C-alpha positions in Angstrom: -32.1 27.8 12.2 -33.7 25.0 14.9 -36.6 27.4 15.6 -37.5 30.9 15.2 -35.5 32.7 18.2 -33.6 29.7 19.6 -30.0 28.3 18.2 -29.3 24.7 18.9 -25.4 23.2 18.7 -24.5 19.8 19.0 -21.3 17.9 19.8 -20.3 14.9 18.8 -16.4 15.1 19.0 -16.5 13.9 22.6 -19.3 13.3 25.1 -22.4 13.7 22.6 -23.8 17.6 24.2 -26.4 20.0 23.1 -27.1 23.3 23.8 -30.3 25.5 23.5 -29.7 28.9 23.7 -26.0 28.3 25.1 -27.8 26.4 27.7 -26.7 23.1 28.1 -29.6 20.1 28.1 -30.4 16.6 29.1 -30.4 14.4 26.5 -31.0 11.0 28.5 -30.2 7.7 28.1 -27.5 6.2 26.3 -29.2 4.9 23.0 -31.6 8.4 23.4 -28.1 10.1 22.7 -27.3 7.5 19.8 -30.1 8.6 17.9 -28.9 11.8 18.3 -25.6 11.1 16.8 -26.8 9.8 14.1 -29.5 12.5 13.4 -27.0 15.3 14.0 -24.4 13.6 11.4 -27.0 13.5 8.7 -28.3 17.0 9.6 -31.1 17.6 7.3 -31.7 14.3 6.2 -34.6 11.8 6.5 -33.4 8.9 7.8 -35.7 6.0 8.2 -36.7 4.3 11.0 -35.3 0.8 9.9 -32.2 2.6 9.7 -32.0 4.3 13.3 -32.8 0.7 14.4 -30.0 -1.0 12.5 -27.8 1.9 13.6 -28.2 1.4 17.6 -28.9 -2.0 17.7 -27.2 -4.1 14.8 -28.1 -7.6 14.5 -29.8 -7.5 18.0 -32.7 -5.6 17.4 -35.4 -6.7 19.8 -38.9 -6.9 18.3 -39.8 -3.5 20.4 -37.3 -1.7 18.8 -38.9 0.5 16.2 -41.2 1.5 19.7 -37.9 2.3 21.3 -37.1 5.0 18.4 -40.2 6.5 18.5 -39.7 6.7 22.5 -36.5 8.6 22.2 -37.6 10.6 19.6 -40.2 11.9 21.7 -37.6 12.3 24.5 -34.9 14.0 22.2 -37.9 16.8 20.9 -38.8 17.4 25.1 -35.1 18.0 25.6 -34.5 20.2 22.2 -38.0 22.0 22.2 -39.2 22.8 25.7 -41.6 25.4 24.6 -43.4 22.7 22.3 -47.3 21.8 22.9 -47.5 17.9 23.4 -49.8 18.0 19.8 -47.9 20.5 18.0 -45.6 19.4 15.0 -41.4 19.5 15.9 -39.5 22.2 14.4 -36.2 20.8 15.2 -37.0 17.2 15.1 -39.9 16.2 12.6 -41.3 13.4 11.1 -41.5 12.5 7.2 -42.6 9.7 5.8 -40.7 6.7 7.1 -38.2 8.3 9.1 -37.5 11.5 10.9 -35.0 14.6 10.5 -33.6 16.9 12.4 -33.9 20.1 10.9 -30.5 21.7 11.9 -27.6 24.0 9.8 -24.2 21.4 9.1 -22.6 24.4 11.0 -24.0 23.7 14.2 -22.8 20.2 14.8 -18.9 20.1 15.6 -18.2 17.1 13.5 -19.5 19.2 10.5 -17.5 21.9 11.0 -14.5 20.3 11.7 -14.7 18.5 8.4 -15.5 21.3 6.3 -12.5 22.9 8.1 -10.1 20.5 7.2 -11.5 21.0 3.7 -10.6 24.7 3.5 -7.3 24.0 5.1 -6.3 21.4 2.3 -7.7 23.3 -0.4 -5.2 26.4 0.6 -2.0 24.4 0.2 0.1 26.0 -2.2 -2.1 28.8 -2.4 -1.4 30.6 1.1 1.6 30.8 3.2 2.7 28.2 5.7 1.4 30.2 8.6 -2.1 30.6 7.7 -2.4 26.6 6.7 -1.5 25.8 10.4 -4.0 28.4 11.6 -6.5 26.5 9.5 -5.3 23.2 10.4 -5.0 24.4 14.2 -9.0 25.8 14.0 -10.3 22.2 12.8 -8.5 20.2 15.0 -9.8 22.7 18.0 -13.2 20.9 18.0 -12.2 17.7 19.4 -13.1 17.5 23.3 -12.2 13.6 23.7 -13.1 10.4 21.7 -15.9 11.6 18.8 -19.3 9.9 20.3 -17.7 9.0 23.5 -20.0 6.6 25.6 -22.7 6.0 22.4 -23.3 2.7 22.1 -24.5 0.9 18.9 -22.8 0.3 15.4 -22.9 3.3 13.7 -21.4 5.2 17.0 -18.7 2.3 16.4 -18.3 3.3 12.5 -18.1 6.8 12.7 -15.9 7.2 15.8 -13.3 4.8 14.1 -13.3 7.3 10.9 -13.7 10.8 12.5 -10.1 9.2 14.8 -8.6 8.5 11.4 -9.8 11.1 9.9 -8.5 13.7 13.0 -5.3 11.4 12.9 -4.9 12.1 9.1 -5.3 15.9 9.8 -3.1 15.6 12.5 0.0 14.2 10.4 -0.6 17.1 7.3 -0.6 19.5 10.0 3.1 18.2 11.8 4.0 18.2 8.7 3.4 21.6 7.9 4.8 22.8 11.4 8.3 20.7 10.5 8.7 23.0 7.3 8.6 26.0 9.3 11.0 24.8 11.8 8.4 24.5 14.9 9.6 20.7 15.9 9.7 21.4 19.6 6.0 22.7 19.6 5.2 19.0 17.8 6.9 16.8 20.4 3.6 16.6 23.1 1.0 16.7 20.5 2.9 13.9 18.6 3.7 12.0 21.6 -0.2 12.1 22.9 -1.0 10.8 19.3 1.2 7.7 19.4 0.4 6.8 22.8 -3.3 6.7 21.4 -2.5 4.8 17.8 0.6 2.9 18.8 0.5 1.3 15.6 0.2 4.0 13.1 3.8 4.3 11.3 3.4 7.9 10.1 2.5 9.1 13.3 5.7 7.6 14.3 8.1 8.9 11.6 6.9 12.3 12.2 7.5 12.0 15.9 11.4 10.7 15.0 11.6 13.6 12.8 10.6 16.3 15.7 12.7 14.9 17.8 16.0 14.5 15.7 15.4 17.9 14.0 15.7 19.3 18.1 19.0 17.7 19.1 17.2 15.0 20.4 19.0 12.0 18.2 19.4 9.2 20.7 16.0 9.7 22.2 14.5 9.4 18.4 16.5 6.7 17.8 15.0 4.9 21.5 11.4 5.6 19.7 12.4 3.8 16.5 13.5 0.7 18.5 10.2 0.6 20.5 8.6 1.0 17.5 10.3 -1.9 15.9 9.7 -4.5 19.2 5.9 -3.1 19.2 5.4 -4.1 15.3 7.3 -7.3 15.9 5.9 -8.4 19.4 2.2 -7.9 18.5 2.0 -8.1 14.5 5.2 -10.0 13.6 6.4 -7.8 11.2 9.3 -5.1 11.0 8.8 -1.4 10.6 8.0 -0.4 7.1 10.6 0.7 4.5 9.9 4.6 5.3 10.6 4.0 8.9 13.5 2.1 8.1 15.3 4.2 5.8 14.5 7.4 8.3 16.5 4.9 10.8 19.4 4.8 8.7 19.5 8.1 7.6 19.7 9.6 11.2 22.6 7.0 11.8 24.2 8.3 8.9 23.7 11.8 9.7 22.6 12.6 6.5 20.4 15.6 5.0 17.5 16.3 7.2 14.7 13.5 6.1 11.7 14.6 4.9 7.9 12.3 4.7 7.6 10.4 1.6 4.3 10.4 -0.4 4.2 13.8 -0.2 5.1 16.9 -2.3 8.2 17.1 -0.7 10.8 14.2 -1.7 12.6 12.2 0.5 15.8 12.4 0.9 16.7 9.0 -0.7 19.2 6.4 0.5 23.1 6.3 -0.9 23.3 4.6 -4.4 19.2 4.8 -4.8 19.4 7.5 -7.6 22.4 6.2 -9.5 20.9 3.0 -9.2 18.2 4.1 -11.9 20.0 6.9 -13.3 22.4 5.4 -15.5 21.5 1.5 -15.5 18.3 0.3 -18.1 15.7 -1.2 -16.5 15.6 -5.0 -16.2 13.4 -6.7 -18.7 14.1 -10.3 -17.0 11.2 -12.0 -17.7 11.3 -15.6 -19.7 9.4 -16.1 -22.6 5.8 -17.5 -22.3 5.8 -21.4 -22.8 4.7 -22.4 -26.3 1.5 -24.4 -26.7 -0.2 -23.0 -23.2 -3.8 -24.6 -22.6 -6.3 -24.4 -19.9 -5.8 -22.5 -16.0 -8.4 -19.8 -17.8 -10.7 -19.3 -14.5 -7.6 -19.0 -12.5 -5.5 -16.5 -15.0 -8.7 -14.6 -15.2 -9.5 -14.7 -11.1 -5.1 -13.4 -10.3 -4.7 -10.7 -13.1 -8.4 -9.3 -11.7 -7.1 -9.6 -8.1 -3.8 -8.3 -9.0 -5.0 -5.3 -11.1 -7.5 -4.3 -8.4 -4.7 -3.9 -5.9 -2.5 -2.5 -8.1 -4.8 -0.1 -9.2 -5.5 1.2 -5.8 -2.6 1.7 -4.9 -1.2 2.2 -1.0 1.5 0.5 0.9 0.4 -2.9 0.3 1.8 -5.1 -2.4 0.3 -7.7 -4.0 1.3 -10.9 -3.8 0.1 -14.0 -5.9 1.9 -17.5 -4.8 0.9 -20.7 -7.5 1.6 -23.8 -5.8 1.1 -27.5 -6.9 3.1 -30.5 -7.4 6.1 -31.2 -10.0 5.4 -31.3 -13.5 2.2 -29.5 -12.6 3.1 -26.2 -14.9 3.4 -23.8 -12.1 6.1 -21.7 -13.9 4.8 -21.6 -17.0 1.4 -20.7 -15.7 3.3 -17.3 -13.5 4.9 -17.0 -16.8 1.8 -16.6 -18.7 0.1 -14.2 -15.8 3.2 -11.7 -15.9 3.3 -11.8 -19.3 -0.7 -10.7 -19.3 0.1 -7.7 -16.6 3.8 -6.7 -17.9 2.3 -3.1 -19.1 1.2 -2.3 -16.1 4.6 -2.7 -14.4 6.4 0.1 -16.6 9.5 0.0 -14.5 10.9 -3.3 -15.5 10.6 -7.1 -14.4 12.9 -9.3 -12.1 13.0 -12.9 -12.4 15.4 -15.2 -10.1 15.1 -19.0 -9.9 15.4 -19.8 -5.9 16.0 -23.1 -6.5 13.7 -24.7 -3.7 13.1 -28.1 -5.0 16.5 -28.9 -6.1 18.7 -30.9 -4.4 19.4 -30.1 -0.9 21.8 -27.3 0.0 21.2 -26.1 -3.5 18.5 -23.6 -2.8 19.2 -19.7 -3.3 18.9 -17.8 0.0 17.4 -15.0 0.6 20.6 -12.8 0.8 21.6 -14.3 -2.3 18.8 -13.6 -4.1 18.8 -10.0 -2.8 22.2 -9.7 -4.0 21.3 -10.6 -7.4 18.3 -8.3 -8.2 20.5 -5.0 -6.5 23.3 -5.7 -9.4 19.7 -6.2 -11.6 18.8 -2.5 -10.2 22.4 -1.0 -10.8 23.8 -1.5 -7.5 27.7 -1.7 -7.5 28.6 -4.7 -6.4 31.2 -3.5 -3.6 28.2 -1.2 -2.3 26.3 -4.0 -1.9 25.5 -4.6 2.0 26.8 -8.2 3.7 23.8 -8.9 5.7 20.2 -9.7 4.2 18.6 -7.5 6.2 20.7 -4.2 4.8 19.9 -5.7 1.4 16.6 -6.1 2.1 16.1 -2.3 3.2 18.6 -1.1 0.7 15.9 -3.2 -2.1 13.2 -1.7 -0.7 14.4 1.8 -1.0 15.4 1.1 -4.4 11.9 0.2 -5.4 9.8 2.7 -3.3 7.7 4.3 -5.5 8.7 2.2 -9.1 6.0 0.0 -10.4 8.4 -3.3 -10.8 7.1 -7.3 -11.5 8.9 -9.4 -9.9 8.8 -13.4 -10.4 10.0 -15.4 -7.8 10.2 -19.2 -9.2 10.3 -22.3 -6.9 10.5 -21.1 -3.3 10.8 -23.3 -0.7 9.3 -21.3 1.7 7.7 -18.3 3.3 10.9 -17.1 4.9 12.7 -16.9 1.6 10.4 -14.7 -0.4 9.3 -12.2 2.0 12.6 -10.2 2.1 12.3 -10.0 -1.7 8.8 -8.3 -1.1 9.1 -4.7 -1.9 6.6 -2.2 -0.4 4.0 -0.3 -2.2 3.5 0.1 -6.3 5.0 -3.0 -7.4 3.8 -6.7 -7.7 4.7 -10.4 -6.6 4.4 -13.1 -8.5 5.8 -16.7 -7.3 5.9 -20.6 -7.2 6.3 -23.2 -4.2 5.7 -26.7 -4.2 4.5 -26.1 -0.4 1.1 -24.4 -0.1 2.6 -21.4 2.4 -0.3 -20.6 4.4 1.7 -18.5 6.9 2.6 -16.0 4.0 -1.6 -15.8 3.2 -1.9 -15.1 7.1 0.6 -12.6 7.7 1.5 -10.6 4.5 -1.9 -11.2 2.7 -1.0 -13.6 0.0 -3.2 -14.7 -2.6 -2.8 -18.4 -3.3 -3.7 -20.6 -5.9 -3.0 -24.3 -6.7 -2.9 -25.3 -10.0 -3.3 -29.4 -10.0 -3.1 -31.8 -13.4 -4.5 -30.9 -16.7 -8.1 -32.4 -17.7 -8.0 -35.1 -20.4 -9.8 -32.6 -23.5 -6.6 -30.2 -22.6 -3.6 -32.5 -22.4 -4.7 -34.0 -25.7 -4.8 -30.7 -26.7 -1.3 -30.2 -25.4 0.0 -33.3 -27.2 -1.9 -32.4 -30.5 -0.1 -28.8 -30.7 3.3 -29.8 -29.7 3.8 -33.5 -31.3 4.3 -32.2 -34.6 1.1 -33.6 -36.3 2.4 -36.7 -35.4 -1.0 -37.5 -33.2 -3.9 -36.8 -35.8 -6.2 -39.2 -36.2 -4.7 -41.0 -33.1 -7.2 -41.0 -31.0 -7.0 -44.4 -29.1 -2.9 -43.6 -28.2 -3.8 -39.9 -27.5 -5.7 -41.1 -24.8 -3.5 -43.9 -23.9 -0.5 -40.9 -23.6 -2.9 -38.8 -21.6 -3.8 -41.5 -18.8 0.5 -42.1 -18.9 1.3 -38.8 -18.1 -1.7 -37.8 -15.6 -2.0 -34.8 -16.9 1.3 -33.3 -15.9 2.0 -31.2 -18.5 5.8 -31.4 -18.4 5.6 -34.9 -18.5 2.9 -34.1 -21.4 5.8 -31.9 -23.3 8.8 -34.4 -22.7 6.2 -36.5 -24.3 5.0 -34.0 -27.4 9.0 -33.5 -28.1 10.1 -36.9 -28.2 7.3 -37.8 -30.5 8.3 -34.4 -33.0 12.1 -35.6 -32.6 11.8 -38.7 -33.6 9.3 -39.0 -36.8 11.1 -42.5 -37.9 10.1 -44.1 -34.4 6.6 -46.2 -34.1 4.2 -44.4 -32.5 4.2 -47.2 -29.9 7.6 -47.6 -29.3 8.1 -44.9 -26.4 4.5 -45.2 -24.7 6.0 -47.1 -21.6 8.7 -44.1 -21.1 5.9 -41.4 -20.3 4.4 -43.4 -17.3 8.3 -43.4 -15.8 8.9 -39.8 -16.7 5.4 -39.1 -14.4 7.0 -41.2 -11.5 10.4 -39.3 -11.9 8.5 -36.2 -11.9 5.9 -36.8 -8.7 8.7 -38.7 -6.7 9.6 -35.6 -4.9 6.2 -34.6 -4.4 
């Protein structure tokens, strides 16, 4: 209890308000309400004065901020405990060592009640019938009376407002899914329309709204919402709708059985050919072998392995993408294959490999559409059923890999537009090489870029020694000369070592001039 014989209730899910014994109390200026919101969010815990300063002012706190906290606490005490004497210790808002504590039952704060009720609704899944679950969700959502912490300033309010909003929208999505399962699609449309207006870029809300409209016999309206979604995402983010929305769109167009939400305990309805593609086809295992005698790049390999493994372990809709760039002959392909073989156990559904030939003669590069046709065949799609257009191929490709942990290696890309259609969504991983630095792919798609250059002299010498069949043993001067001639480029070094090993009767000094020419040839196009 707040005080003997008194009750106190605080609202955070809307404008911050408080009631004492059923009567609303005036909470004072915005920063004073910001202090109350922080203390109510941590009811029963001691919050240090420095933490309160950071929460209310952030990095622009004046030197008088601590005094301001004491002033606001005094104002809150007058509002929440009007009968307290000036020198009497507070019973509701108490002073503790280094801070303050709001002595309040969490059940008297609506945000705490919302989280508690939402937890009960989630625990009930699979234990009670759907109508009971719906009532629990509706009770949780009923606490909301507007934007959380509306009008409250400060960094804490900003972050807490975003956290609670996301939690409310997630609860709304879960409630909507249960509503759909009992056929109450018509009741959903107003709530989902309002939520989409509030959060227009949240694709799952739009997915649910389209399903509700479709099941309510409003197919044209459902398709119009999809088209609006696609235009919005293109205009604001420069991206296409995700695989789930695109799958839903094609399912509606083709009149297939009613769709179900992917990522839940109810399995999604597959596109035609999805299950047959994997049912009888062995998983693709297409990685070429690692290069013999690979040396160097330990730091870059370790960093990329950690980044990709970490992103894959977190899951979600974002596919880890890494692109290795560098000059011709720098060993980009060997590097990526070395990394791929390190990662292969983390992607048990198989490996796809495509040589995009982006640095070949003009007009010889593999288009994204042709590459998609190649991987679709590898995934078991009959060639007669592969769509003609690249966009439709990309949609089918991403649908087939939805939920799969597949490693996709794309060698020698000429640009980001060639790679984007080949990036699946979710649990897979893409490793690529390019002579170009694909900054746009990093900015727009979150790709990790690594540039590799020539090997240092010690690594170059080791590569030559490992691959030359022992011909450079005790030949330090010649080794140094060949390293300099090859410029540290792994491909030139490998050619030199191969020639030495293949012609044991030729004097060691004879071919030296050829390696400089090989280096010039390799780097001419860079």
